[in-house]
C-alpha positions in Angstrom: 152.6 67.6 105.3 154.4 66.0 108.3 153.7 62.5 109.6 154.3 60.9 113.0 154.0 57.4 114.3 153.3 57.1 118.0 154.0 53.7 119.6 152.7 51.9 116.5 152.5 48.1 116.6 151.1 45.7 114.1 150.3 42.0 114.4 150.0 39.3 111.7 147.9 36.5 113.3 149.2 37.3 116.8 152.8 37.6 115.5 154.4 41.0 115.8 155.5 42.6 112.5 156.0 46.1 114.1 156.6 46.8 117.8 156.4 50.3 119.5 157.5 52.2 116.4 158.1 55.9 117.1 158.9 58.0 114.1 158.5 61.5 112.9 159.1 62.9 109.4 158.9 66.6 108.8 157.2 68.4 106.0 159.1 68.6 102.7 161.6 65.9 103.9 163.0 63.2 101.7 163.2 60.2 104.0 164.7 56.8 103.1 163.3 53.8 104.9 165.6 50.8 104.6 165.8 47.3 106.1 166.3 43.7 105.1 163.5 41.4 104.1 161.3 40.8 107.2 162.3 44.0 109.0 158.8 45.4 108.8 159.7 48.0 106.2 156.8 47.4 103.8 154.3 46.9 106.6 155.3 50.4 108.0 154.9 51.9 104.5 151.3 50.6 104.2 150.5 51.9 107.7 151.9 55.4 106.9 149.9 55.4 103.6 146.7 54.7 105.6 146.0 51.3 103.9 146.2 49.4 107.1 145.3 50.3 110.7 147.9 49.8 113.5 147.0 47.1 116.1 148.0 49.7 118.7 149.3 53.2 118.6 148.4 55.9 116.0 149.6 57.6 112.8 149.2 61.4 112.9 149.3 63.7 109.9 149.8 67.4 110.3 150.2 70.5 108.2 148.0 69.3 105.3 145.9 71.6 103.2 142.6 69.9 104.1 140.9 67.7 106.6 141.7 64.4 104.8 145.4 63.8 104.3 146.4 63.5 100.6 148.7 60.5 100.5 149.7 58.5 97.5 151.7 55.3 97.4 153.4 53.4 94.5 154.2 49.8 95.1 157.2 47.9 93.7 155.3 45.7 91.2 153.6 47.9 88.6 151.8 45.0 87.0 149.6 44.7 90.1 148.6 48.4 90.0 147.1 48.8 86.5 143.5 48.2 85.8 142.0 50.3 82.9 142.0 49.8 79.2 144.0 52.9 78.3 146.6 55.2 80.0 144.1 58.1 80.1 141.4 56.0 81.8 144.0 54.6 84.2 144.9 58.2 85.3 141.3 59.3 85.3 140.2 56.5 87.7 142.3 57.8 90.6 141.1 61.4 90.0 137.5 60.2 90.0 138.0 58.3 93.2 139.4 61.5 94.8 136.3 63.5 93.7 138.2 65.7 91.2 135.6 67.4 88.8 135.7 66.0 85.2 136.5 69.4 83.7 139.8 69.5 85.7 141.0 66.0 85.0 142.5 66.4 81.6 145.0 69.1 82.6 146.0 67.1 85.7 146.5 64.0 83.6 148.6 65.8 81.0 150.8 67.5 83.6 151.4 64.3 85.6 152.2 62.2 82.5 154.6 64.9 81.3 156.4 65.0 84.7 156.8 61.2 84.6 158.3 61.3 81.1 155.2 59.9 79.3 153.9 62.6 76.8 150.1 62.6 76.7 149.9 62.7 72.9 152.0 59.5 72.6 150.8 57.4 75.6 147.2 58.5 76.4 145.5 56.0 74.1 147.9 53.1 74.7 147.0 50.1 76.9 148.8 50.1 80.3 149.3 46.4 80.0 151.4 46.7 76.8 153.9 49.2 78.2 157.4 48.2 79.1 158.4 47.6 82.7 159.9 51.1 83.1 156.9 52.8 81.4 154.5 50.9 83.7 156.5 52.1 86.7 156.4 55.7 85.5 152.7 55.4 84.8 152.1 54.3 88.4 154.1 57.3 89.6 152.1 59.6 87.3 148.8 58.3 88.6 150.0 59.0 92.1 151.1 62.5 91.2 147.9 63.4 89.4 146.0 63.7 92.6 148.5 66.2 93.9 149.6 64.4 97.0 151.2 66.1 100.0 152.9 62.9 101.0 154.2 60.5 98.4 155.4 57.0 99.4 157.5 54.9 97.0 158.3 51.3 97.6 161.5 50.2 95.9 161.1 52.7 93.0 164.3 51.9 91.2 164.0 48.1 91.4 164.1 46.5 87.9 164.8 49.8 86.1 167.6 50.3 83.6 170.2 53.0 84.5 168.7 55.7 82.3 165.2 55.2 83.7 166.5 55.1 87.3 168.4 58.3 86.7 165.3 60.0 85.3 163.3 58.8 88.3 165.9 60.2 90.8 165.7 63.6 89.0 161.9 63.5 89.4 162.3 62.7 93.1 164.6 65.7 93.6 162.2 67.9 91.8 159.3 66.8 93.9 161.2 67.5 97.1 162.1 71.0 95.8 158.3 71.5 95.4 157.7 70.8 99.1 156.2 67.3 98.8 157.1 65.0 101.6 158.6 61.8 100.3 159.2 58.4 101.9 161.1 55.9 99.9 161.5 52.3 101.0 164.6 50.8 99.4 167.6 48.6 99.6 169.5 50.8 97.1 171.5 52.8 99.6 174.3 53.8 97.1 171.9 55.8 95.0 169.3 57.1 97.4 171.1 57.7 100.7 173.1 60.7 99.4 169.9 62.4 98.3 168.0 61.8 101.6 167.5 64.3 104.4 166.5 61.6 106.9 167.2 57.9 107.0 165.3 55.3 109.0 166.6 51.8 109.5 164.2 49.0 110.4 165.3 45.8 112.2 163.0 43.1 113.3 160.0 45.3 113.5 161.6 48.2 115.4 163.3 51.5 114.5 167.0 50.7 114.6 168.1 54.2 113.6 166.3 57.5 112.7 168.3 60.6 111.9 170.4 62.4 109.3 171.5 60.3 106.3 175.1 61.3 106.1 176.3 59.9 109.5 174.4 56.7 108.8 176.3 56.0 105.6 179.6 56.4 107.5 178.5 54.1 110.4 179.2 50.7 108.9 178.8 48.9 112.2 175.3 50.2 112.7 174.2 49.3 109.2 175.7 45.8 109.5 174.1 45.2 112.8 170.7 45.7 111.0 171.8 43.3 108.2 172.5 46.0 105.7 175.6 46.5 103.6 177.1 50.1 103.7 177.1 52.0 100.4 180.0 51.1 98.1 181.3 54.7 98.0 181.4 54.8 101.8 183.3 51.5 102.1 185.8 52.5 99.4 186.2 56.0 100.8 186.7 54.5 104.3 189.5 52.3 103.0 191.2 55.1 101.2 190.9 57.4 104.2 192.6 54.7 106.4 195.4 54.6 103.9 195.8 58.3 104.0 194.8 58.9 100.5 191.6 60.8 101.4 191.3 63.5 104.0 187.5 63.1 104.6 184.9 60.4 104.3 183.0 60.9 101.0 179.2 61.5 101.3 178.4 60.2 97.8 180.0 58.6 94.7 180.6 62.1 93.3 182.6 63.2 96.3 184.6 60.0 96.2 185.5 60.6 92.5 186.3 64.2 93.2 188.7 63.1 96.0 190.4 60.6 93.7 190.8 63.2 91.0 192.6 65.5 93.4 195.3 63.0 94.2 198.8 63.8 92.6 200.0 61.9 89.6 202.4 59.2 90.7 205.8 58.8 89.1 206.4 55.6 87.0 208.4 52.9 88.7 211.7 51.5 87.2 209.8 48.6 85.8 207.4 50.9 84.1 204.5 49.8 86.3 202.6 52.5 88.2 202.3 51.9 91.9 200.0 53.2 94.4 196.6 51.5 93.8 194.3 54.4 94.2 196.7 57.1 92.9 196.8 55.2 89.6 193.1 56.1 89.1 194.2 59.7 88.3 195.8 58.7 85.0 192.5 59.0 83.0 188.8 58.6 83.4 188.7 55.0 82.3 191.5 54.0 84.6 189.8 55.7 87.5 186.7 53.8 86.8 188.5 50.4 86.6 190.5 51.0 89.7 187.4 52.1 91.5 185.7 48.9 90.6 188.8 46.9 91.9 188.6 48.8 95.1 184.9 48.1 95.4 185.7 44.4 95.0 188.3 44.3 97.7 187.2 47.4 99.7 185.7 45.5 102.6 189.0 44.1 103.9 190.0 47.1 105.9 186.7 47.4 107.8 186.1 43.7 108.6 185.3 42.3 105.2 182.1 42.5 103.4 181.6 38.8 102.5 181.4 37.7 106.1 179.1 40.4 107.3 176.8 40.7 104.3 173.3 39.5 104.7 171.2 38.9 101.5 168.0 40.8 101.1 165.2 40.7 98.6 163.3 43.6 97.0 160.0 43.4 98.9 158.9 42.6 102.5 157.2 39.3 101.9 155.9 36.5 104.0 159.3 35.2 105.2 160.4 33.4 108.4 161.7 36.7 109.8 158.5 38.5 109.0 156.6 36.1 111.2 159.2 35.8 113.8 158.1 36.9 117.3 160.3 39.9 118.2 162.0 40.8 121.5 162.7 39.1 124.8 159.6 40.7 126.3 157.3 38.7 124.0 157.7 35.3 125.7 154.0 34.5 125.6 153.8 35.3 121.9 157.0 33.2 121.3 155.4 30.2 123.1 152.2 30.5 121.1 154.2 30.8 117.8 156.2 27.7 118.7 153.1 25.7 119.4 151.6 26.8 116.0 154.9 25.8 114.3 154.9 22.4 116.0 151.3 21.7 114.8 152.2 22.8 111.3 155.2 20.4 111.3 153.1 17.5 112.5 150.7 18.0 109.6 153.6 18.3 107.2 155.2 15.1 108.4 152.1 13.0 107.5 152.5 11.0 104.4 150.7 13.0 101.6 148.9 9.8 100.5 147.0 9.9 103.8 145.9 13.4 103.0 145.0 12.5 99.4 142.9 9.6 100.6 141.3 11.7 103.3 140.4 14.4 100.9 138.9 11.9 98.4 136.9 10.0 101.1 135.7 13.3 102.7 134.6 14.7 99.3 132.6 11.5 98.5 130.9 11.6 101.9 130.1 15.3 101.6 128.6 14.8 98.1 126.4 12.1 99.5 124.9 14.2 102.3 121.4 15.5 101.6 120.4 17.0 105.0 121.7 19.8 107.2 122.7 17.9 110.4 125.6 15.8 108.8 126.7 18.8 106.7 126.9 21.0 109.8 128.8 18.2 111.7 131.2 17.8 108.8 131.7 21.6 108.8 132.6 21.6 112.5 135.1 18.7 112.0 136.7 20.5 109.0 137.0 23.7 111.0 138.6 21.8 113.8 141.1 20.2 111.4 142.0 23.6 109.9 142.5 24.9 113.5 144.7 21.9 114.5 146.9 22.6 111.4 147.6 26.1 112.8 146.5 27.7 109.5 146.3 31.5 110.3 142.8 32.7 110.7 143.4 35.8 108.5 144.7 33.5 105.7 141.6 31.3 105.9 139.4 34.4 105.7 141.3 35.7 102.7 141.0 32.4 101.0 137.2 32.0 101.4 136.2 35.7 101.0 136.1 35.7 97.2 133.8 32.6 97.2 131.3 34.0 99.7 129.6 36.6 97.5 129.4 34.1 94.6 127.8 31.4 96.8 125.5 33.9 98.4 124.2 34.9 94.9 123.8 31.2 94.0 121.9 30.6 97.2 119.5 33.5 96.5 119.1 32.3 92.9 118.2 28.8 94.0 115.5 30.3 96.4 113.5 31.7 93.5 110.5 29.7 92.4 110.5 30.3 88.7 107.1 28.5 88.3 105.2 30.7 90.8 102.5 32.7 89.1 103.2 35.6 91.6 107.0 35.7 90.8 106.7 39.0 89.0 105.4 40.8 92.0 108.2 40.1 94.4 108.6 38.1 97.6 105.9 35.5 96.6 108.4 34.2 94.1 110.8 33.0 96.9 110.5 29.4 97.9 111.4 28.2 101.5 112.1 24.8 100.1 114.3 26.3 97.4 116.2 28.3 100.0 116.8 25.2 102.1 118.0 23.2 99.1 120.2 26.0 97.9 121.7 26.6 101.3 122.5 22.9 101.6 124.3 22.8 98.2 126.2 26.0 99.1 127.5 24.4 102.3 128.5 21.2 100.5 130.5 23.2 97.9 132.2 25.3 100.7 133.1 22.0 102.5 134.7 20.7 99.3 136.7 23.9 98.9 137.7 23.7 102.6 139.0 20.2 102.2 141.1 21.3 99.2 142.3 24.4 101.2 143.4 22.2 104.1 145.2 19.9 101.8 147.2 22.5 100.0 148.0 24.5 103.2 149.6 21.4 104.8 151.3 19.8 101.8 154.2 21.3 99.8 154.6 20.8 96.1 157.0 17.8 95.8 155.1 15.5 98.3 151.8 16.6 96.7 153.0 15.6 93.2 154.6 12.3 94.3 151.5 11.2 96.1 149.3 12.1 93.2 151.5 10.2 90.8 151.4 7.2 93.1 147.6 7.3 93.0 147.7 7.4 89.2 150.2 4.6 88.9 147.5 1.8 88.3 146.3 3.7 85.2 149.7 3.2 83.5 148.6 -0.3 82.7 145.9 1.3 80.4 148.6 3.2 78.5 147.7 6.6 80.0 150.4 9.2 80.6 149.9 9.6 84.3 152.9 11.8 84.9 151.4 14.6 82.8 148.2 14.3 84.8 149.9 14.5 88.2 152.0 17.5 87.1 148.9 19.3 85.8 146.8 18.7 89.0 149.6 19.5 91.4 150.4 22.7 89.6 146.7 23.7 89.5 146.3 23.1 93.3 149.3 25.2 94.1 148.2 27.8 91.6 145.1 28.7 93.6 146.9 30.3 96.6 149.1 32.2 94.1 146.0 33.6 92.4 144.5 34.6 95.8 147.7 36.3 96.7 147.7 38.3 93.5 144.1 39.2 94.1 145.0 40.6 97.5 147.7 42.8 95.8 145.2 44.1 93.2 142.7 44.9 96.0 145.3 46.7 97.9 146.3 48.7 94.9 142.7 49.7 94.2 142.4 50.7 97.8 145.4 53.0 97.5 143.8 54.9 94.6 141.2 56.6 96.9 137.9 55.8 98.7 139.0 52.6 100.4 136.1 50.1 100.4 135.4 47.5 103.1 133.3 44.4 103.2 130.9 43.7 100.3 131.7 47.1 98.8 135.0 45.6 97.7 133.1 43.2 95.5 130.7 45.4 93.5 130.3 44.7 89.8 132.6 47.6 89.0 135.3 46.6 91.4 135.2 43.0 90.1 135.3 44.3 86.5 138.4 46.3 87.4 140.1 43.2 88.8 139.3 40.6 86.1 141.5 41.9 83.3 144.8 42.4 85.3 144.2 39.1 87.1 143.8 37.2 83.9 146.9 38.8 82.4 148.9 37.8 85.5 147.5 34.2 85.4 148.3 33.9 81.6 151.8 35.3 82.2 152.4 32.9 85.0 151.1 30.0 82.8 153.6 31.0 80.1 156.4 31.1 82.7 155.5 27.6 84.0 155.3 26.2 80.5 158.7 27.7 79.7 160.1 26.3 82.9 158.8 22.8 82.1 160.3 23.0 78.6 163.6 24.3 79.8 164.0 21.3 82.1 163.5 18.9 79.3 160.4 17.3 80.8 159.5 14.1 79.0 156.5 12.1 80.2 157.7 8.9 78.6 161.0 8.8 80.6 161.4 7.6 84.1 162.0 10.3 86.6 164.0 10.4 89.9 161.5 11.3 92.6 162.0 14.7 94.1 160.5 13.4 97.4 160.6 9.9 98.8 157.3 8.6 100.1 157.7 7.0 103.5 154.7 5.4 105.2 155.0 5.3 109.0 152.9 3.9 111.9 151.5 7.4 112.5 150.2 7.5 108.9 148.4 4.2 109.5 146.8 5.6 112.6 145.8 8.8 110.8 144.3 6.8 107.9 142.3 4.6 110.4 140.9 7.8 112.0 140.0 9.2 108.5 138.2 6.0 107.5 136.4 5.8 110.9 135.3 9.4 110.7 134.1 9.1 107.1 132.1 5.9 108.0 130.5 7.7 111.0 129.6 10.7 108.9 128.1 8.4 106.2 126.1 6.5 108.7 124.9 9.8 110.3 123.8 11.1 106.9 121.8 7.9 106.3 119.8 8.1 109.5 119.3 11.9 109.4 
């Protein structure tokens, strides 16, 4: 199956992540998609997999066997892609979502696991969560292969794998290409994957910087560095040796480089008994060749401009970095202005003393809890929404934060509307109470307001200021002999833990969506979907808790000892004005709730 992107653009909260991307990948091609963090690489992979819809433009699939394109994607982090209690059930879930009859599933599962190097007899009954990192990655690939895709997308498939596992994976990739499957691999690992590729695509700031044959790209060091990428080591070393006249041609892989080195003549020993000739010395034996090759690798950038100066660091995944959310291109002046305004609003909120925000959240929570009628609750909701808007919190992030709570609160609201004392409750609608619905709706709104205040606080306050302000608030309790430092650390970590959990929940939802039959709206929160998410989410939370505990222990945290503040609290006149506004607003809301 071939795939084509026509003038594809994608926006994150009005900020361009992709701009006018035109790309075509032919059937049976192994295409390597590379780019630094924030280049739009992972965003493009999700669009090509059909998990997101372009803001403008279109993705066209052609040459498939049926009406619906059979596309599978494997993300970089296997721990966010596993849901079932056993390897067999994990494999079967995807087949079920694709409508494969039950009678055919066992054979497909066996075949896919065998190809991924996980024999069915050994692994079928094991828990996916207890597998090693490499085994989890192979299980994710097996689950993708089981549905017999015509297009397979792999995001950083070799990241975190040991050399043997990475070698096995590359062999599988070559086998899949020989079978005619179209493969798109997002990677930073150019040394290993670029020599295998038929086509290479370089992303830079949301645009296609290069699309064409892979071999010329490896030799074009200037083009790669202009996109922030480091040329493959074999190409840099080969280029230096070619400049010195030791190689006739630029090597296309590490194998060609070693073959060229092996063909060099054996140098004669010098009078001092020391072999000269740098690269020629590598011909003495295999170990010497390897050692010299490593030395050349370390110094190989000198001849072509130096690697240290032009190297740009890059992480394994396209994440929410500054470059990801950077407006792209000189033609986007309006978008740049809007982005600058949002950034300035965000900075003003960040500059406020965190004690003002702590007091504001405390006063706001007390006022909300004291409201017992709709008018003041609705007014408080409008004010809170205005504050979230003034803090330039992205709308999509706000929606993602509140979405998991909505279904739960809707259920609680309907439950509160039931009149359990009604004699006609058993026959249906007569069991609903208008008074109960009103009371339940008011309680739900108050709870949502409390959550919104916490959301606003955590979105506008980073970890160190949050913790220092909280410890300041707990200071009077020290006179009672209480260990306030432990309390402040626990509360601040908990508040910052919530956004992390919601981010992992989004990753799990995306992984479920990639397994077939994408669900939208409330269908994403059916009992079965929630059940699939609970176990992996709990495992991720527990793992993160263990990591946090280990981090605290490793830093020698002692609540009895004085600590140097990580952030110095500094109260300014703007903070006094902000606090006065908070107190006045809280008083007016309290007065309004009394007269309503």
